[in-house]
C-alpha positions in Angstrom: 53.6 40.7 -91.4 50.2 39.3 -90.4 46.7 39.7 -91.9 44.3 41.1 -89.3 41.4 43.2 -89.7 41.7 46.1 -92.0 41.9 48.7 -89.4 45.2 47.3 -88.0 48.6 47.8 -89.5 51.6 45.3 -89.2 51.3 42.6 -86.7 53.4 40.2 -85.2 53.4 36.5 -83.4 50.9 35.9 -80.5 49.7 34.4 -77.0 46.3 34.9 -75.0 43.8 34.7 -72.0 40.3 35.3 -69.8 38.0 36.6 -66.8 36.2 36.3 -63.5 32.8 36.3 -62.3 31.2 35.1 -58.9 27.6 35.5 -59.9 26.4 33.1 -62.7 22.5 33.4 -63.2 21.0 34.9 -66.1 21.4 38.4 -64.4 23.3 40.7 -67.0 26.1 41.6 -64.6 28.9 40.0 -63.2 29.8 40.2 -59.4 33.6 39.2 -58.4 35.4 39.1 -55.5 39.0 40.6 -54.9 41.3 37.6 -56.1 43.4 36.3 -53.1 42.2 38.4 -50.4 39.7 37.3 -47.5 36.1 38.1 -48.0 35.7 39.1 -44.3 36.4 42.2 -43.0 35.6 44.5 -40.0 33.6 47.7 -40.0 37.1 49.5 -39.2 38.8 48.1 -42.4 39.6 50.7 -45.0 37.8 49.9 -48.5 39.8 47.8 -50.9 39.9 48.6 -54.6 39.9 46.0 -57.1 43.0 46.4 -59.3 42.7 45.2 -62.9 45.7 42.4 -62.5 43.5 40.7 -60.0 40.9 39.7 -62.5 40.3 36.4 -63.6 37.7 34.2 -65.3 35.8 32.7 -62.3 32.4 32.0 -64.1 31.7 28.9 -66.2 29.8 31.1 -69.1 28.1 29.3 -71.8 29.9 29.6 -75.3 27.7 28.8 -78.1 29.3 26.1 -80.5 30.0 27.0 -84.0 30.8 25.3 -87.4 30.8 21.6 -87.3 30.0 21.5 -83.8 26.5 22.7 -84.6 24.3 19.6 -85.1 22.3 19.0 -88.3 18.5 19.8 -87.8 17.6 16.9 -90.2 20.0 14.3 -89.0 20.0 15.0 -85.1 16.8 16.8 -84.6 17.0 16.3 -80.7 20.4 17.6 -80.4 19.4 20.8 -83.0 16.6 21.4 -80.5 19.1 21.5 -77.5 21.4 23.8 -79.5 18.4 26.1 -80.4 17.2 26.4 -76.6 20.6 27.4 -75.6 20.8 29.9 -78.4 17.8 31.6 -77.4 18.9 31.5 -73.8 22.5 32.9 -74.7 20.8 35.9 -76.8 18.4 36.8 -74.2 21.2 36.8 -71.5 23.3 38.8 -73.9 20.5 41.4 -74.6 19.8 41.7 -71.0 23.6 42.6 -70.2 23.7 45.1 -73.0 20.6 46.7 -71.7 21.9 47.0 -68.1 25.2 48.2 -69.4 23.2 51.1 -71.2 20.7 52.0 -69.0 21.6 51.1 -65.4 25.1 51.6 -65.3 25.4 54.1 -68.2 28.1 52.6 -70.0 28.4 53.2 -73.7 31.6 51.6 -75.0 33.6 52.3 -78.4 33.2 48.8 -79.4 35.1 49.3 -82.9 38.0 50.7 -81.0 38.1 48.2 -78.4 38.0 45.3 -81.0 41.3 46.7 -82.4 42.8 47.2 -79.0 41.9 43.4 -78.2 43.2 42.3 -81.5 46.6 44.1 -81.0 46.7 42.9 -77.2 46.1 39.3 -78.4 48.9 39.6 -80.9 51.4 41.4 -78.5 50.7 38.7 -75.9 51.6 35.8 -78.2 55.1 37.6 -79.3 56.0 38.4 -75.7 55.4 34.7 -74.8 57.7 33.4 -77.9 60.3 35.9 -76.8 59.9 34.8 -73.3 59.6 38.1 -72.3 58.0 37.7 -68.6 57.9 41.6 -67.9 55.9 42.3 -71.1 53.5 39.3 -70.4 52.9 40.8 -66.8 51.9 44.2 -68.4 49.5 42.8 -71.0 47.8 40.1 -68.9 46.5 39.8 -65.5 48.0 37.6 -62.6 46.2 34.4 -63.6 47.4 34.4 -67.3 51.0 35.8 -66.4 51.6 33.2 -63.8 50.5 30.3 -66.2 52.4 31.6 -69.1 55.7 32.1 -67.1 55.4 28.7 -65.9 55.2 27.5 -69.5 58.3 29.4 -70.3 60.4 28.0 -67.6 59.3 24.5 -68.7 60.5 25.1 -72.3 63.6 23.5 -73.5 66.5 26.1 -73.9 67.9 24.5 -76.9 65.2 25.4 -79.0 63.9 29.0 -80.4 60.2 29.1 -80.6 58.6 31.6 -83.4 54.9 32.3 -83.8 53.1 33.9 -86.7 49.5 34.9 -87.1 49.0 34.5 -90.9 45.4 35.6 -91.0 41.9 36.0 -89.5 39.9 33.6 -91.1 36.7 35.2 -89.9 35.9 38.9 -88.8 36.7 39.1 -85.0 33.4 38.8 -82.9 32.5 40.2 -79.6 30.7 37.4 -77.9 29.8 39.2 -74.7 30.4 42.3 -72.5 29.5 42.4 -69.1 30.1 45.3 -66.3 32.0 43.9 -63.6 29.7 44.9 -60.3 31.5 44.6 -57.0 28.2 44.6 -55.4 28.9 47.2 -52.7 27.5 50.0 -54.4 30.6 51.5 -55.9 30.9 52.8 -59.4 31.4 50.2 -62.1 35.2 50.7 -63.0 35.8 47.5 -65.3 34.0 45.8 -68.1 34.4 42.3 -69.2 34.7 41.6 -72.8 34.7 38.2 -74.6 36.1 37.9 -78.1 36.2 35.1 -80.6 39.3 35.0 -82.8 39.5 32.3 -85.8 43.0 32.4 -87.1 45.2 30.6 -89.0 48.7 30.5 -87.2 52.4 29.1 -88.0 54.4 27.7 -85.1 58.1 27.1 -85.8 60.8 25.8 -83.6 64.5 26.1 -84.6 67.4 24.1 -82.9 69.7 26.7 -81.8 72.9 24.5 -81.3 72.7 23.1 -84.8 71.6 25.2 -87.9 71.6 22.0 -90.2 68.8 20.5 -88.1 65.8 21.5 -90.1 63.1 23.6 -88.4 60.0 21.9 -87.3 56.9 24.0 -88.7 53.2 23.5 -87.9 50.7 25.4 -89.6 46.9 25.2 -88.2 43.7 27.0 -87.8 42.9 28.0 -84.2 39.7 29.0 -82.6 40.3 31.3 -79.5 37.7 32.7 -77.1 39.9 35.4 -75.0 38.3 37.3 -72.2 39.6 40.8 -71.5 39.0 43.2 -68.9 38.8 46.8 -69.9 39.2 49.7 -67.3 36.7 52.6 -67.9 38.8 55.1 -66.2 42.1 54.6 -67.9 41.3 52.7 -70.8 43.6 50.0 -69.9 42.9 46.6 -71.1 44.5 43.3 -70.1 43.9 39.5 -71.2 42.5 37.6 -68.3 41.7 34.3 -69.4 40.1 32.1 -72.3 37.2 29.9 -72.6 36.0 27.0 -75.0 32.8 26.3 -76.7 30.0 24.4 -74.9 29.1 21.3 -76.9 25.3 20.2 -77.3 26.5 16.8 -76.1 27.4 17.8 -72.7 25.6 19.4 -70.0 25.5 23.2 -69.5 28.4 24.5 -67.5 28.2 24.3 -63.6 28.0 27.4 -61.9 30.3 28.2 -59.0 29.5 30.1 -56.0 32.3 29.1 -53.2 35.7 31.4 -53.1 37.7 28.4 -53.4 36.0 27.2 -56.6 36.2 30.6 -58.2 39.8 31.1 -57.8 40.7 27.6 -59.0 38.5 28.4 -62.1 40.2 31.7 -62.7 43.8 29.9 -62.3 42.5 27.1 -64.8 41.2 29.5 -67.3 44.3 31.8 -67.0 46.3 29.0 -68.8 45.5 30.3 -72.1 47.5 27.4 -73.9 45.8 24.5 -71.9 44.5 21.6 -73.7 40.8 21.6 -75.0 38.9 18.9 -73.2 37.7 16.1 -75.4 33.9 16.0 -76.3 31.4 13.6 -77.9 31.2 13.4 -81.6 28.1 14.6 -83.3 28.4 11.8 -85.9 
């Protein structure tokens, strides 16, 4: 049993992932292209429909630092000034997106229900990964996540059994951002991108299957994940599309991408939700 938010019942071990955007200005909407499909089409072509499994994290969105990653205003006033300006930019952008969703796109989401759904999805995907259940992974995530996780499963030793447990949420899960996915062709918005912050205590255990006398390898640690999901407004289906990391104040703002090849490469990278976090300069 794992301790999740009060609205959830029993839980089980977990994996995860995030999403795609092709327009990276402060504009409060997300424009994306059909993953893996040519941008060109003749007037005689039939309209193509974006499917949820094609969505990935194409944009380099700004994720504010938290906790010890936030500079101390008295010890590092310049860095704190950078942090403060970026926070203002982030919240203005967040407000604009919320306004567009409500008034332009007429989208009013059941946020509490979606938060519960995202938490359950986060747990179920991790459990599917630990079981090596490729079919379940493909149903819970989009193509960029499932391909990365299946590749990781194939590279794991068959002599060891992996167990994963979510012990508890250290903080209340937080919705960081929500954005309508606008295809830019005048069609009604069908999908919304949601980014959640999950700060949890997790336990990973490896058991040697060939000899029960070999002691299991157990590691317990605190994990901070920023998981991006896509939500279908018509069917209420939700899938994990990738993950992101916080943006340190010691680093420049993320570079915004526009070329299709760059966007697809970004979707593939962020689809690997277990990728190593890049090293950053210390604040101290």
